[in-house]
ZAMARGU-4260 file (C-alpha; in steps of 0.2 Angstrom, whole numbers, plus 5000, padded with zeros to 4 digits):
<rodrens>
0) 5123/4759/4761 | 5139/4765/4769 | 5151/4755/4780 | 5149/4742/4786 | 5166/4722/4795
5) 5182/4696/4801 | 5182/4685/4815 | 5170/4679/4828 | 5158/4665/4828 | 5150/4658/4813
10) 5134/4665/4807 | 5120/4652/4804 | 5114/4651/4786 | 5097/4649/4780 | 5093/4631/4775
15) 5083/4636/4760 | 5088/4644/4744 | 5075/4658/4744 | 5068/4666/4759 | 5050/4662/4762
20) 5038/4676/4758 | 5022/4670/4766 | 5015/4682/4779 | 5007/4677/4795 | 4988/4674/4795
25) 4979/4691/4793 | 4993/4699/4784 | 4994/4704/4766 | 5006/4695/4753 | 5023/4703/4753
30) 5028/4715/4740 | 5045/4724/4741 | 5038/4741/4735 | 5025/4740/4748 | 5038/4736/4761
35) 5048/4750/4756 | 5034/4763/4755 | 5021/4757/4767 | 5029/4743/4778 | 5018/4729/4784
40) 5003/4731/4795 | 5000/4721/4811 | 4988/4706/4808 | 4970/4709/4807 | 4968/4695/4819
45) 4980/4694/4833 | 4988/4677/4834 | 5003/4679/4845 | 5009/4684/4862 | 5024/4693/4856
50) 5024/4707/4843 | 5040/4712/4833 | 5041/4730/4827 | 5053/4729/4813 | 5060/4738/4798
55) 5051/4733/4782 | 5068/4728/4774 | 5068/4713/4787 | 5051/4707/4784 | 5055/4692/4773
60) 5069/4686/4784 | 5059/4687/4800 | 5044/4678/4792 | 5056/4665/4785 | 5063/4662/4803
65) 5046/4662/4810 | 5040/4649/4798 | 5055/4638/4799 | 5056/4638/4818 | 5037/4637/4821
70) 5036/4653/4831 | 5017/4654/4829 | 5016/4665/4845 | 5025/4679/4836 | 5016/4693/4826
75) 5025/4705/4815 | 5022/4723/4810 | 5035/4733/4799 | 5038/4751/4797 | 5042/4758/4779
80) 5059/4753/4775 | 5062/4769/4766 | 5063/4777/4783 | 5082/4772/4782 | 5084/4787/4770
85) 5077/4798/4784 | 5084/4790/4800 | 5078/4805/4811 | 5060/4799/4808 | 5063/4781/4815
90) 5062/4784/4833 | 5045/4793/4832 | 5038/4780/4820 | 5043/4766/4832 | 5036/4775/4847
95) 5019/4778/4838 | 5019/4759/4834 | 5022/4755/4852 | 5008/4766/4858 | 4996/4758/4845
100) 5000/4740/4849 | 5009/4737/4866 | 4993/4734/4876 | 4988/4720/4865 | 5003/4709/4868
105) 5013/4701/4882 | 5029/4708/4875 | 5035/4719/4861 | 5052/4719/4854 | 5060/4732/4842
110) 5069/4724/4827 | 5080/4739/4823 | 5098/4742/4826 | 5103/4760/4829 | 5101/4763/4810
115) 5108/4781/4809 | 5097/4788/4823 | 5113/4793/4833 | 5107/4784/4849 | 5090/4791/4849
120) 5081/4774/4846 | 5091/4766/4860 | 5086/4781/4872 | 5068/4778/4867 | 5068/4759/4869
125) 5077/4762/4886 | 5063/4774/4891 | 5049/4763/4886 | 5058/4747/4894 | 5059/4737/4877
130) 5073/4728/4869 | 5080/4732/4852 | 5093/4722/4842 | 5111/4726/4846 | 5123/4735/4834
135) 5125/4750/4823 | 5115/4744/4808 | 5109/4728/4799 | 5125/4726/4790 | 5133/4723/4807
140) 5120/4711/4814 | 5119/4701/4798 | 5137/4697/4798 | 5138/4695/4817 | 5144/4710/4828
145) 5160/4701/4832 | 5165/4697/4815 | 5159/4714/4808 | 5170/4723/4821 | 5185/4712/4816
150) 5185/4719/4799 | 5189/4736/4806 | 5199/4748/4794 | 5198/4735/4780 | 5180/4739/4777
155) 5180/4758/4780 | 5178/4761/4761 | 5165/4748/4758 | 5147/4752/4752 | 5135/4738/4758
160) 5120/4730/4751 | 5109/4716/4758 | 5096/4705/4748 | 5082/4718/4751 | 5093/4733/4745
165) 5098/4723/4730 | 5080/4721/4725 | 5076/4739/4729 | 5092/4747/4723 | 5084/4760/4712
170) 5072/4765/4726 | 5085/4767/4740 | 5101/4772/4730 | 5099/4777/4712 | 5084/4788/4712
175) 5086/4796/4729 | 5103/4802/4724 | 5096/4808/4707 | 5107/4797/4697 | 5093/4792/4686
180) 5093/4811/4681 | 5111/4816/4683 | 5122/4800/4681 | 5137/4811/4680 | 5136/4814/4699
185) 5140/4795/4702 | 5159/4798/4705 | 5155/4813/4716 | 5145/4802/4728 | 5155/4786/4726
190) 5172/4791/4722 | 5178/4788/4740 | 5172/4770/4740 | 5183/4756/4735 | 5171/4742/4733
195) 5153/4736/4735 | 5150/4722/4748 | 5135/4712/4745 | 5129/4703/4761 | 5119/4688/4754
200) 5106/4682/4767 | 5102/4668/4755 | 5112/4659/4741 | 5103/4665/4726 | 5113/4667/4709
205) 5100/4679/4702 | 5102/4691/4717 | 5121/4689/4716 | 5120/4694/4697 | 5110/4709/4701
210) 5121/4714/4715 | 5136/4713/4704 | 5127/4724/4691 | 5124/4737/4705 | 5142/4737/4708
215) 5146/4740/4690 | 5133/4754/4689 | 5142/4763/4704 | 5159/4760/4696 | 5164/4749/4711
220) 5173/4732/4713 | 5162/4718/4719 | 5163/4707/4734 | 5150/4694/4740 | 5149/4688/4758
225) 5136/4674/4762 | 5131/4680/4779 | 5114/4671/4782 | 5104/4679/4795 | 5118/4681/4808
230) 5113/4689/4825 | 5096/4693/4818 | 5092/4674/4820 | 5100/4672/4837 | 5091/4687/4844
235) 5074/4682/4838 | 5077/4665/4845 | 5081/4672/4862 | 5065/4683/4861 | 5054/4669/4855
240) 5059/4659/4870 | 5051/4671/4882 | 5034/4668/4874
</rodrens>
């Protein structure tokens, strides 16, 4: 995923090697393919006072933070992560989820950055009076907005992957671009990139090896940055304090 960013405060790193995958009570077990294609439904039994409407690509990280911090007053529902391949559909899907769930909670927050919507998601959230996460995309808030901006021109030729995108590389990159059928098109798509930057949310050697393999498949140099959860963690902590 394109572009992504050096300076600024340090981002907090998860204390565990592998992000927790246990959903909230009433939620089905997590599966990356399901998070990609269907998202995560709200709990059958409402247990919290705050609802997060998030991208499915963030589900594991949010639930890990919820468990580690004891945020039992927060519920989570996720839209299909594959919407990132069709960002024009994100605002409508968020609005539909808001209409479905808002009356059941004291507060609802949107765990999306702009994510390619060209400001339309921000306009929607402003109209509805709800907060969303700051930044152009998850690559920025994982690294921390200040640090990301500090990279500037240095990262203009970077192609970014997160933990989730490494696990779902074929679903988000290889197959949608038709490279499973037409591998000769690889350099047409990626010839203007100079490297793949893997933003690691957790310190997992297996994921790092898979990310390195993704870079090799794309013909790109490989760089790894252990970002932790960055501004995602600080933003959720601030919202959690309102409940």
